[in-house]
N, C-alpha and C positions, 0 to 999 in steps of 0.2 A: 599626542596620539592622533592619528588621522584615519579617515575613511573606515569607520567601524561599520560592519554589516553582519547580518545573521545568515547562517546557512543551515537549513533544516534537512536532515536525512531521515531515513526510515526509523533509525534507532535513537537518534539524539539530535540536539541542536548545537551547532558550533557558532562562535563569533569570530569574525576575521578583523584583525588589526593591521595597520600599516605604519611604517616609520621611514621617513626619507633619510638618505645618507648624504645629502648635500642640500645647500640652501635653495638652489633652483627648483628641485623637486618639491621641497617644503612649500615654496611659493605656489607652484602649480597645483598642489593638493588643496591649498586654501582657495585658490580661484575655482577649482572644480567644485568644492563644497558650496561656494557662493552661487555659482551658475546653477547647481542642482536646486538650491533653495529658491532661486528666481523661477526656474522652470516649474517646480512643484507648486509653489504658491500662486503662480500666474494662472493656473488652472482652477483654483478654488474660487467659489463665489461668495464666501463669507468675508465680511469686512476685516476681521482679525487676521485672516490669511493675507489679505491685500496689504495690511500694514507690515507683515513679515516680508512680503515681496519688496516693498519700498526699502525696508531696512537692508535687505540683501543688495539692492541696487546701490545704496549709498556706501555700504561696506566695500562693494566692488570698486566704486569710484575712488574711495580712499586708498585702496590697494593699488589701483592703476596710477595714482599720483606718485607712487613710490617706485613702481616696477614698470619697465618697458616690456610688457607682456607680448605685444605683437612682434617686436624685433627678436625676442628670445625664441618664440615659437617658430618663426620663419627659419631661424638657424637650426633649431632642433629637428624640424620636419625635413630639412635638407640633409642633415646628417643621417637620419633614418632612411631616407631615400637612397643615399649612397651606399649605406650598409646593406640594404635589401637587394640592390642591384648586383651585389657580389654573388648572390645565390642564383642568379639567372643561368639557365642551362647546366646547373649542377644536378647530377644524377640523384634520384630518390627525393628530390624536392618537388612539392606540388606546384608546378609552374602556373597553373590557372589561378590558384589562390594568391600566389606571389604577384602575378600581374594585376589582379584586382586590388591588392594592397598598394602597389605602386601607383595605380590609377587614382586611388583615393588620396594618397599622399600628394600627388601632383595637383589634384583638384583643390584640396585644402590649402596647399602652399600658394596656389594662384589666387584663391579667394582672399587670403590674408594680405598678400601683396597689393591686391586691387582695392582693398577696403580703405575707407578714410581712417583718420586717427581714431583709435579704439576708445569708445565711450564719449567722443566729442559731442555727439548729438544729445547725450544724457546731460552733459555739463551745461549745455546751452538751452535746455528745455525750461521754459519759463515757470511752469507749474512745479517741476522737480526742484528747481532752484529755490522756489518760495517756501518749500516745506523741509528741505534737507537739514537745515541747521537745527530744527526742533527735534529731529530724530536722535540727536546726540545727547538730549536732555532726558533724564529719567522721568517717565510719565509725560513727556512733552508733546504727545500727540493727541491729547484730549481735545474735544471739539471746541472748547473755549480758547485753547491755544492755537489750533489750526482749523478755523472754520472753512478754509478753502479745501482742505483734505476731507472734512466732513461732507462738504458739498459733493466732491468727486465720488466719495463712497456711495452716494445716493443717486448717481447718474444711472442711466439704463445699462443693462448688461452689454448691449451692443456698443455703446459709447466707451465704456470701460475696456471692453475687449479690444477695440480699435487702438486705444492708447497703449495698452499693454503690448499688443503686437508690434507697434511702432517702437516702443522702448526695447523690447526683446531683440528686435532686428539689429540694434546697435552692438550687441555682443554675440550674435548668432555665429558668425564665422570663427571668432576666437574660441567659443565654446565647443564647436564641432572639431576644430583643429586640436584643441587641448584633449578632448575625449579620445581622439584617434591616437595621439602620442602616448597618453597614459595607458591606453589599451595595449599598444605594442610593447610597452615596458612591462606591464603586468603579465602579458602572455609569454614573455621571455623567461619567466621563472616557473618552476614546477614545485608543488608542495611535496616535502619529504618528511617522514615521521622522525621526530626527535624526542629526546628526554632531557628534562631539566633535573639537576640534582639539588635537592633542598631548595627548589624554587629558582635556581640560578643556571644560566646558560650563556656561553660566549663563544664567538667564532669569528672567522674572517669571511669577508664577502668581496673578493677582488672583482673589480669592474662592475659591481652592482650599484644601483642607484636607489633601490627601494627594498625594504624588508617587509614581508607579509607573514602574518602568524594566524593560525586557526586553532582554537582550543574549545573544547566542549564546555558548555555553561554549567554542567553538573559538577565540575570541579570547584566552582565558586571563587575563581581567581581571575585576575586581569594582569596583563604584562606592562611593566614599565621598561621602555626600551631606550637605550642610549647608544649612539653610534655616529660615526663620521667617516666618510670615505670607505675604507675597506674593513674596518673593525667595528664590531657591535657587541653589546651585552644585553641580556634580558633578565629582569628580576620579576618573578611572579608574586603577586601580593594577594592575600585573601580580601574579598570584598566586605565581609562582615567581621565584626570584632571577634566573634567566636570561631571564625574560620581557621583552618590549619592547612599548611602546605605539605603534601606527601613527600616522602623521601625521593621517589621517582615520579615525575609528572610528565605525562605524554602530551605532545602538541605537534602541530605540523608547521613547517617553515619553508618559505620560498624566498630565494635571493633573485631579485629581478634587475 
């Protein structure tokens, strides 16, 4: 399950869940989660948040060693650009919004093409290389294991901020391009009210790449989603042992 987020309304709180329908989107959602962790913890001044920042960097590098993210994103941004151009000069289409999106796609596409190998500066950073291996060991970041990290954590805020900015620049273009692509995918689907019977729902999603679900927390359930390509199934399960699934369970579904 990916990209869980809360949505508060005047009457209730809903939780949104996402499930990718192909391996490429699954990988993109994982990168998005890691980039968000990096951005969030980079802003924190506490040493424990800084350690979460480093862990996100190293998880990102691990994933980058397996996936050619830059090449995949360049191709997908180009496909989106071609798709959106088909809407130019079509009646009832907001041309100003469309042109802004095309400009943004062009910008992100150019930045990616012009950028050096993704994450190379992180791989070659002497300090990061010296501490990376210990982060894979449970409890391996104690100060007696990593005195160099302990020293860095006690540098001035200005020195740490400069290092963090330099490291973040290594993934900035990929993060921005990925955010744009996922935004376009998410915006392509609209939530529709649905009902699960005895906690089960299945349907087709032709041409969709992502399933999004919103369900109110008061129901006390969460979805287990399985799906690939155009077919998916949802089984809602009670969170607590005493919880029960109603005969008819309302939720919202978007095919993106």
